[in-house]
DRENZA-684165 format. One record per residue (C-alpha): x, z negated, y negated; residue in three letters. Coordinates in steps of 0.2 Angstrom, whole numbers, plus 5000, padded with zeros to 4 digits. Example, Ala and Ser with C-alpha at 12.3 -4.5 7.8 and 13.67 -1.06 7.14 Angstrom:
<nodes>
506249615022ALA/506849645005SER/
</nodes>
This chain:
<nodes>
490247574926UNK/489547584943UNK/488047484948UNK/487547364962UNK/489047244961UNK/489547074955UNK/489947074937UNK/491446964930UNK/490846854916UNK/488946854921UNK/488146674922UNK/488446564936UNK/487146584949UNK/487546434960UNK/486546284953UNK/485346234940UNK/483846314932UNK/483946434917UNK/484046344901UNK/482646384888UNK/483246464872UNK/483346354856UNK/482246444843UNK/482346364826UNK/480846314817UNK/479646394829UNK/478846364845UNK/478846524855UNK/477446464866UNK/476646604874UNK/477746754869UNK/477046874857UNK/477647054853UNK/479047054841UNK/478547104823UNK/479247104806UNK/479246944797UNK/479846764801UNK/481546824796UNK/481546994805UNK/481847144795UNK/481547334800UNK/483247404800UNK/483747574808UNK/485447644807UNK/485347834806UNK/486147914822UNK/486948064812UNK/487547974796UNK/489347984791UNK/489247954773UNK/490647874763UNK/490647694757UNK/491347524762UNK/490647544779UNK/491547704783UNK/493247654790UNK/493747824797UNK/495347814787UNK/495947704801UNK/496047864812UNK/497447984810UNK/496848164811UNK/496748264821UNK/496848154837UNK/498448204846UNK/499448264830UNK/500948154835UNK/500948214853UNK/500248154870UNK/499847974872UNK/501147884883UNK/501547714890UNK/503147644883UNK/503847474881UNK/502247394888UNK/501047484876UNK/500347644871UNK/501147764859UNK/500847934851UNK/502547994847UNK/503447854839UNK/501847774833UNK/501047624842UNK/499147664845UNK/497747554850UNK/496047624855UNK/494347544850UNK/493147654860UNK/491447684868UNK/490847754884UNK/489647904885UNK/488747914901UNK/487748044911UNK/486848174900UNK/487548094884UNK/489148184888UNK/488448354884UNK/487548354867UNK/487148514858UNK/488348584846UNK/487348524831UNK/487248344838UNK/489148344843UNK/489548384825UNK/488548234819UNK/489148114833UNK/490948144830UNK/490848114812UNK/489747954815UNK/490947884828UNK/492347904816UNK/491447814802UNK/491247664813UNK/493047654818UNK/492847724835UNK/494447814840UNK/494147854858UNK/492747914869UNK/492747874888UNK/491848014897UNK/491047914911UNK/489747964925UNK/489948144921UNK/490048174940UNK/488648064947UNK/487148174944UNK/486848364946UNK/486748464930UNK/485948464917UNK/486248274918UNK/487948294925UNK/489448404925UNK/489348464943UNK/488048574951UNK/486848524965UNK/488248554978UNK/489248414969UNK/490748514969UNK/490548664957UNK/490748624939UNK/489248694929UNK/490048814915UNK/488648774903UNK/488848584904UNK/490748614903UNK/490548714887UNK/489548574879UNK/490848454884UNK/492248564877UNK/491448574860UNK/491148394859UNK/492948354863UNK/493548474850UNK/492448404837UNK/493048224841UNK/494848284840UNK/494548344822UNK/493948174817UNK/495348084825UNK/494448024841UNK/495348044857UNK/494548074875UNK/494747974891UNK/494248084906UNK/493647994922UNK/493948104937UNK/492848004950UNK/491447884946UNK/489847924956UNK/490048094964UNK/489648084983UNK/490548194996UNK/489148305003UNK/490048355019UNK/490548185025UNK/489348075036UNK/488547925028UNK/487947765036UNK/486647625033UNK/487347495021UNK/488847595016UNK/489647564999UNK/488847664985UNK/489747834982UNK/490847804997UNK/491847674988UNK/493447614997UNK/493347735011UNK/493747874999UNK/495447794996UNK/495947845014UNK/494847985020UNK/495848145019UNK/494348265016UNK/493748155002UNK/495448144994UNK/495548334994UNK/493848344986UNK/494448224972UNK/496048334970UNK/495048494968UNK/493848424955UNK/495348354946UNK/496148534946UNK/494548614941UNK/494348504926UNK/496148464920UNK/496748644922UNK/495248714912UNK/495648784895UNK/494548714881UNK/494048874872UNK/493848774856UNK/495648694856UNK/496448834866UNK/497248704877UNK/497148654895UNK/496548474897UNK/498148434906UNK/499148474891UNK/497848424877UNK/498648284866UNK/496948224861UNK/496548174879UNK/497348004879UNK/496947934896UNK/496448004913UNK/495647884926UNK/495747924944UNK/494347824952UNK/493147704943UNK/492847524951UNK/493347594968UNK/494647514980UNK/494847494998UNK/495347314997UNK/493847264987UNK/492547354997UNK/493347275013UNK/493347105005UNK/491547125001UNK/491047155019UNK/490447335015UNK/491647425028UNK/491247325043UNK/489947435050UNK/490747605046UNK/490547725060UNK/491847855067UNK/492747955061UNK/493047825048UNK/493247675060UNK/494247775072UNK/495447835058UNK/495647645052UNK/496047595070UNK/497347725072UNK/498147685055UNK/498147505059UNK/499047515075UNK/500347645069UNK/500747515055UNK/500947375068UNK/501947485079UNK/503147535065UNK/503347355060UNK/503647265076UNK/504247405089UNK/503747285104UNK/502347185109UNK/503347035111UNK/503947045093UNK/502247055087UNK/501646905097UNK/503046805091UNK/502746845073UNK/500846815074UNK/501046645082UNK/499746695095UNK/498846545101UNK/497146475101UNK/496646325090UNK/495346235100UNK/493746185091UNK/493746005085UNK/492245875084UNK/490545925076UNK/490545905057UNK/488745935053UNK/487345805054UNK/485745845063UNK/486246025066UNK/484946035080UNK/483545975068UNK/483045845081UNK/482845715067UNK/481745835056UNK/482845885041UNK/483845725039UNK/485545765031UNK/484945935024UNK/484545965006UNK/483246095000UNK/483246184983UNK/481846274975UNK/482246334957UNK/480846454956UNK/479546534968UNK/478746434981UNK/479246384998UNK/479046255011UNK/479946195027UNK/479446115043UNK/480246085060UNK/479446145076UNK/480146115093UNK/481846065086UNK/481946225075UNK/481946225056UNK/480646355049UNK/480846395031UNK/479346495024UNK/479446585007UNK/477646595001UNK/478046654983UNK/479646754979UNK/480846674967UNK/481646744952UNK/483346754961UNK/483646764979UNK/484746604978UNK/483346504970UNK/482746454987UNK/484046384999UNK/484546235010UNK/486246155012UNK/487146015019UNK/488345925006UNK/489645795008UNK/490845895019UNK/492745885017UNK/493546055017UNK/495446075020UNK/496246225012UNK/496746375023UNK/496046285038UNK/495046375051UNK/493146315053UNK/491946385066UNK/490146405060UNK/488846435074UNK/486946455073UNK/485446545080UNK/484246625068UNK/482846755066UNK/481746815052UNK/479946885053UNK/480647055046UNK/482347125043UNK/483347015030UNK/485046965024UNK/485546785025UNK/486846725013UNK/488046595021UNK/489246505009UNK/490546365010UNK/490546294992UNK/490746144981UNK/489246034981UNK/489645984963UNK/489946074946UNK/490646214944UNK/489846254961UNK/491346364966UNK/491246474982UNK/492546434994UNK/491946565007UNK/490446685008UNK/489746815020UNK/488046895023UNK/487246905040UNK/485847035045UNK/484346955054UNK/482847025062UNK/481346965072UNK/482446945088UNK/483446785090UNK/485246805086UNK/486746695089UNK/488046705075UNK/489746635077UNK/491046655063UNK/492746585058UNK/493146555040UNK/494546475030UNK/494146395013UNK/495146454999UNK/495546284993UNK/495146104997UNK/493646004992UNK/493145824995UNK/491245864992UNK/490846034999UNK/489346105007UNK/488746235019UNK/487346335011UNK/486046455018UNK/485246555004UNK/484846734999UNK/483046735006UNK/482046694990UNK/481746874984UNK/480246914996UNK/478946825006UNK/479846785022UNK/479946665037UNK/481646605043UNK/481946505059UNK/483646425062UNK/484246315076UNK/485846245084UNK/486846245068UNK/488646185071UNK/490246175061UNK/491946115068UNK/493746145064UNK/494746265074UNK/494246425084UNK/495646535080UNK/496446665092UNK/497846785088UNK/497446925100UNK/495846965109UNK/495846995128UNK/496647165131UNK/497447175114UNK/499247215112UNK/500447325102UNK/499547485099UNK/497847415105UNK/497347295091UNK/495647305084UNK/495547335065UNK/495047175056UNK/493347185050UNK/493047065037UNK/491746965047UNK/493046935060UNK/494546905048UNK/494446715050UNK/494746715069UNK/496446785067UNK/498046685063UNK/498746675046UNK/500146785051UNK/498946915058UNK/497946905042UNK/499446935031UNK/499947085041UNK/498147155038UNK/498247125019UNK/499947215019UNK/499147355028UNK/497747375016UNK/498947365002UNK/499947505010UNK/498447615011UNK/498047584993UNK/499747614987UNK/499847774997UNK/498147834989UNK/498447774971UNK/500347824970UNK/499947994979UNK/498448034967UNK/499547984952UNK/500948104958UNK/499648244960UNK/498948214943UNK/500548194934UNK/501648314944UNK/500548444952UNK/499348464938UNK/500548424924UNK/499548294915UNK/500448234900UNK/499448074895UNK/499247904902UNK/498547904920UNK/497747744927UNK/497047704944UNK/495547584944UNK/495147414938UNK/495747234941UNK/494647144953UNK/494547294963UNK/496347334967UNK/497847214967UNK/498947224951UNK/500547254960UNK/499747414967UNK/498947474950UNK/500547424940UNK/501447574948UNK/500347684937UNK/500447694918UNK/499247554913UNK/498147414919UNK/496247414916UNK/494847294918UNK/492947274915UNK/491847134910UNK/490047094904UNK/489246934897UNK/487546904904UNK/487347064914UNK/485547084919UNK/485147014937UNK/483947104948UNK/483146984960UNK/482247094972UNK/482747274970UNK/484347344961UNK/483947424944UNK/482147384945UNK/481747404926UNK/480247294927UNK/481047154937UNK/482547074930UNK/483246924920UNK/484646874909UNK/485246704904UNK/484946714886UNK/486346614879UNK/487846654867UNK/489646664872UNK/490546604857UNK/491346434859UNK/490746424877UNK/491846284886UNK/492346404900UNK/492746544888UNK/491446664895UNK/492246834899UNK/493846804890UNK/494946704902UNK/494646814917UNK/495046964906UNK/496646884898UNK/497246824915UNK/497146994923UNK/498447074912UNK/500147124919UNK/501547084906UNK/502547244902UNK/501147364905UNK/499847424893UNK/498247334895UNK/496447414893UNK/494647344895UNK/493747514897UNK/492047424899UNK/491347284889UNK/489647224883UNK/488547074880UNK/486947154887UNK/485347174878UNK/484147104875UNK/485246954873UNK/484746884856UNK/486546834852UNK/487247014856UNK/487947044839UNK/489446934843UNK/490047064856UNK/491247174846UNK/492047044834UNK/492346934849UNK/493147054860UNK/494147144846UNK/494846984840UNK/495346924857UNK/496047094862UNK/497147084846UNK/497646904849UNK/498246964867UNK/499047124860UNK/498047234871UNK/498047424870UNK/496147474871UNK/494447404871UNK/492947514875UNK/491147454873UNK/489947504886UNK/489047614881UNK/488747714866UNK/487347804875UNK/486647854892UNK/485347964885UNK/485348154888UNK/484348294881UNK/484948254863UNK/483948094862UNK/484948024849UNK/483847964835UNK/482747844844UNK/482747714830UNK/482647574842UNK/483647484855UNK/483347574871UNK/484247484886UNK/485347344892UNK/486947434887UNK/486747574874UNK/487447514857UNK/487147674846UNK/485447624841UNK/485747434841UNK/485947394822UNK/486647214825UNK/488047284836UNK/488447444827UNK/488547354810UNK/489947244816UNK/491047394822UNK/491947424806UNK/492547234805UNK/493047244824UNK/494047404821UNK/494947324807UNK/495347164818UNK/496047274832UNK/496547444826UNK/497247394810UNK/497947234818UNK/497147104806UNK/497246974820UNK/499046944825UNK/499646914842UNK/499646734848UNK/501446654847UNK/501446534862UNK/501446614879UNK/500946564897UNK/501546694910UNK/501346674928UNK/502746734939UNK/502146754957UNK/503146824971UNK/502546964983UNK/502146834996UNK/501146734983UNK/500146894980UNK/499846914999UNK/499346735001UNK/498146744987UNK/497346904993UNK/497246825011UNK/496346675005UNK/495346734989UNK/495046914992UNK/495047044979UNK/494146944965UNK/495346804966UNK/496946884960UNK/497046844942UNK/498146714933UNK/497146564939UNK/497746604957UNK/499546574951UNK/499346414940UNK/498746484923UNK/497146404916UNK/495646454906UNK/496146344892UNK/497846434891UNK/496946604891UNK/496046554875UNK/497546484865UNK/499046574871UNK/499746754875UNK/499446754894UNK/499746874908UNK/500646894925UNK/502446954927UNK/502947064941UNK/504747024938UNK/505247154925UNK/504647074909UNK/504346884905UNK/504246844886UNK/505046684881UNK/504046534875UNK/503946544856UNK/504946414846UNK/503546404833UNK/501846334837UNK/500346434835UNK/499346384819UNK/497746364830UNK/496646434816UNK/496846624817UNK/495746624833UNK/494946454835UNK/493746434850UNK/492746284848UNK/491646224862UNK/490046124857UNK/489145984866UNK/488146114875UNK/488146304879UNK/487346344862UNK/488246234850UNK/490046314851UNK/490846434839UNK/492246544836UNK/493146554819UNK/494346694814UNK/495546664800UNK/496746804796UNK/497346874780UNK/496147024779UNK/494846974791UNK/493746814792UNK/492346774804UNK/491146634809UNK/490246664825UNK/489146534833UNK/488046374830UNK/487746344812UNK/487746154816UNK/489646164816UNK/489446154797UNK/490446264784UNK/491846364791UNK/493346344779UNK/494446494783UNK/495946474772UNK/495346514754UNK/493646574760UNK/492146474766UNK/490646534776UNK/489146424777UNK/487746494787UNK/486046414784UNK/484546374796UNK/483846534804UNK/482846584820UNK/484146524832UNK/485246414821UNK/486546534826UNK/487446674816UNK/488946804817UNK/489646824800UNK/491146934796UNK/492146974780UNK/493347124780UNK/494547164766UNK/494347354766UNK/495647404754UNK/496347254746UNK/497747144753UNK/496646984754UNK/495046904747UNK/495646864730UNK/496447024725UNK/495547184718UNK/494747284731UNK/493147304742UNK/492547184755UNK/491247214769UNK/490147074773UNK/489047074789UNK/487846944794UNK/486946964810UNK/485946864823UNK/484346904833UNK/483847094835UNK/482447184844UNK/481147314842UNK/479347314835UNK/478247274850UNK/479647204861UNK/478847064871UNK/479746924880UNK/478846874896UNK/479346684895UNK/479846554882UNK/481646554888UNK/481846734883UNK/482546784900UNK/481646954902UNK/480547084894UNK/480347194909UNK/479947364902UNK/479247304886UNK/480647354875UNK/479347404861UNK/478947574854UNK/479247534836UNK/480847534826UNK/482247414827UNK/482147244819UNK/483647134814UNK/483746954808UNK/484146924789UNK/485446784790UNK/485446664776UNK/487246604771UNK/488346554757UNK/490046644755UNK/491346564744UNK/492846674738UNK/494446624729UNK/494146764715UNK/493346704699UNK/491446744697UNK/491846854682UNK/492746974693UNK/491546984708UNK/490047104710UNK/489047114726UNK/487647224733UNK/486647224748UNK/486847394758UNK/485547514765UNK/485547584782UNK/486847714777UNK/487947574770UNK/487647624752UNK/487447504738UNK/485647454733UNK/486047464715UNK/484347394710UNK/484547234719UNK/486347174715UNK/486846994721UNK/487346864708UNK/489146784710UNK/489046614704UNK/490546504699UNK/491146384712UNK/492646284705UNK/494046414702UNK/493146544714UNK/491446614716UNK/489946594727UNK/488746724734UNK/487146684742UNK/486346804755UNK/484746794765UNK/483246894773UNK/482546944756UNK/483947064754UNK/483247154769UNK/484947204776UNK/486347144788UNK/487847204778UNK/488447194760UNK/489847254749UNK/490847134738UNK/491947214724UNK/493347114716UNK/493847184700UNK/495547164690UNK/
</nodes>
């Protein structure tokens, strides 16, 4: 995971104020520090526990990892020998990659207990040792850190846990020049800079040709290394699309210029041929579209929005002055716009204005819908200073809209004064070539100037970027596989960064997603200044994170999601693992990795409380659901959807989508698929080599039933499979009748619950065997304090006491006779509390078990006798 970026699956940030959380039977009023009581129970899962019992699903993991040979991509999936393999994994980050030997022994065993069968070693290269693998020179691997990594990987292997090694995540290139505003870690440009690529190759050689003294095997040959990733969340096309390469200096800019003109010369051979192909002609600007762009009639025609903070506006001498007096929670919360504009698709529009600010600032300019869902059709940022600046730019809306708007925003995060005048919008304004340009002398297309060029010139630029990416990714792949001799699966980077046709030339397709990732309105990663939208995802009408992930897959290639989470302190976070595991199984994916197990170094494992947005290892409400999630995915309890919806775009379709939508718009929706299909069918994009036929039998619609509610908190998901059942969502949905099992959650703190039932060693829920029941909801720490009634932030007030979980009341009805059923609440190690058994009551021909906060637990064991 790399920071300071847009996160797929985060809340929409274009309209509407944050919605207050619905807290049942209590008025949070002025928030108070969290404490035990009111349904909250102290519950700490030991960091070093691997005890046997119904919560230990390590039998799902063949041991040792790699015993069947290296993991390889075959028939569209991952295989170890002749055995299909799925990975339900976690990430370790920074110093957490290098535990002491004693801690490594315990970590490996605990991970296996919870069904974790792969660890993604992430951000090993970002920091200097001891928090990273490299020394201060950012080139030399620290032998002491490497030895710790070796030992951990060896211990994981013994327990059936594979490794995923990331080659480049956050390592900078100390010998290469930087520039203001550059992408973090030289993203994008390190796909083309020869010196940076050589640095990547040397690091890969040093790591993958290293012999682990505990396994006696080079990592290139180690069968317990399942995956090698070349460059995390890093691609030329994405960083160009995000305006982050426009101001790069020489030697980078000169090199881009040279490559671009070589590409054009090789393709066209003559200036005349290029001019014909580019349809070089100017498109004159049409009549003015905006009303009162000179502000001669005060602010007539303009709308002003203020969702938080405090601002005022005035017109002076025909200029608009916007004064931010109190910063807003989000930069977009203070903005002005003009709606009612009719945008035509792929049509050039010229926007022109004069502006200045009292101090340096970035103005966000958007063409977007003036109605729900407030989709952006074009967006750019413009640097402003105290000097008047005339800005002119040409853009092409990605799609048509009858009620669009031009918006000026992004200034709400600090006290600021903006002055703006002479705002103009008109159709037209295109030129194919600038004066003095010709074959061999064409300026490389900075993103801010992209709209000025003709569609034909734009298409050539997209093809050029794709070629550079293809050269890099395919070249690095050959180096890792052929020069270094790596036996396992090698993938490049993630969807949303690099186009699928480029990444599909490697072994697998990967993606990342987060639900309600924290937002930092003023300074990135300011731990005291952030917010989340505290809402659940289950049953959300738009599908939350799932459609974008599902529609990213390339049919016929293994599909992985190597980073996934519903970020803490979201009070609905216990839905995380069951939702993504069930959906991944439904879509027949090959790997899911929660982000993250831990970021903490210095053997800081047993904190006894939730420590951060992402770490799950000490989050009891998330960890307790992992055995059920592992069964759904690794064991395959949830079957693949039978109906299919596969898009089949041509190469030209991909180029056009890239030209109009940029890197983030290249999922299945760009080619006709819908979010609804992603929730009900097996979905993906075909590149021509594999297109499953439509199933002849309709899907039952019950195995994975996504049910939206009347608002964002009233939806639910039910899972009805032979060995796995679950209800996740609003209890107002009523009893969940899942085949011969019924789950009835009762009123609780949020009137929301995540309840799972897993047949651990029986074939179903009526036959002899053990059943694991989990019931989870709100979670936090003693002393954690929300700063607002809507529960959108706690700042740094995570609390210093132990973790607390909500004791969920519910009634579970099973088809087995009460005389055959025994049940117990489980302690923090998953052991039966023998002194507090639950009573199974008769319910028709079956039985009924009632659970609640008095049991002081979030998991239970049910045993059905013969």
